[in-house]
C-alpha positions, 0 to 999 in steps of 0.5 A: 546482469546484477553482478555487472552493475556495481562494476559498471558504476565504478568504471564510469566514476573511476574513468571520469576521475582518472580523466580529471573530469567532474562527474556530471549528474545531469548527463546520466539523468538524461540517459533515460528520459522516457522514464519520466514521460507520460504514456502517449496513445499510439495507433496500432501498426498495420499487419498483413493478416488483418483478420487475426488481431482481436484487439489493438494489442494483438496488432503489435504482437503480430507486427513483430512476428511478421517482421521476423517471418513468424506466424502465431500459434494455433488457437488453444482448444476449449479444454486447454483454454479453460484450464489456462483461464482457471490457473491464471485467474484463481491459480486452481485447476478446474474440476472435471465436472466444470470442464465437461459443463464448459465443453457441453456449453454451446452458447456464444458468450460461454468464455465471457461467462466463465471469466466473470464467474472466476473473477467473482470467485473468492479464490481470485483475490487469494491468487492475485493478492499474493503478487502485491504481498510480494511487493511489500515483502509480506511475512508473518515473522521477522526473519533473521536468526530469531525469526520472531513472530509478527503479531496480527500480520494475517489481518493485512493479508485478509484485507488485500484479499477482500480488496481484490475481490471487491475490485477496489480501485488502484488509486483507493488502494494506494491512498489507503496504504499511504494514509489509511489512518487519516481518511475522514470516511474510511471504508468499512467491512461490510459485515463487521463494520470494522475500519478497512482502510487503516489495515492497509497501513500495516505494510511498513511493519513487514521485512527482516529485522534483527532483534539482537543488533550490535550496531543499533544506529546501523540497524535503524538505518537498515530498517528505514532503508528497507521501508524506503526501498519498498515504498519507492518500488511498490508505489513509484516503480523506481529504485531509489536505494542507490541514493542512500550513499550518493546521487543516483547514477542513472535516474534523476534521484539525488541523495537529498531525495532519498533522505526526504523519503527517509524522513517521511518514514522516520517521522511516522509512528508505528503501532497496533490499532484496534481497527475492529472497534475504532469506528464504533469508539469514534462514533461513541466519542462524537455522540458524547461530545454532542451531548456535552455541547448541548447539555453542559450550558444548561447544567452550568446555568442550573448549578449557578442558579442553585448555588447562588443562595448558598453563596450569598448566605456565606459571611466574609470569614467563611468565604475566606476560609473556603478560598484558603482551602481551595488554594491549599488543595490546588497547591498539593 
């Protein structure tokens, strides 16, 4: 399918050109209007086997199966179900003693108890953070021929694992990724007190980069394009990279939209931050600022009071010499 897309686009544009017609962007924007519509609640369909569904999603699944004269598979055995739960949630197989303990458990909520225990496992975050790392093309090196090491990349990986294990809400995760360095009250590591939110802003650093590019401007544009592509796919669920060279042929994305996002990426600064001491240093700076506001007026008044007799005792010549010295020293 991917091989057909460029041919399809070329065919559409070429056909319009041969027919002497102007390419209608609005026409293709309206082809997939459902993309831009907010999801609406839908009542579950009625099914023949009303006892099989355990939730509304099951009703949709069973409705399609019954429409094709198919029947759901038999429920998995307890042993199979437990293995599936372990692999799905933690990515690891259960230990033999865990399997036996589950099979020997006759309580009504044993499956719920098992799932909650797996969700509380540190391996849950290790398993599911991998999916998000795939979205932001996480790597610990730059790729390409030189494959230069990307320093301190593992801090972002560990941040994601902690975020999943602490059940960080999705809106907070996105907010930290896009503006984690601007939050007035960032999240802190529960043990070290380090700034957790700013670690999320490491995602633009990842991606393949050529350290010996011949065309520097092209290389810069490719790096920006990579960040825009990840930004749009991960946070918007859209592919806007097509609009790098022209208005998108199928989605309502113009070339100006692409370069607006490129400007956002280009105008951002990228540097390493001392996240482990950032909040501590900020607290010290605020404490010093408060002390300065409180004590500076008193120090100024005391200095002026102590210096007044000396200033009054100076004759005119001494005052002029002091002034000349001040002017010369400032000129240097």
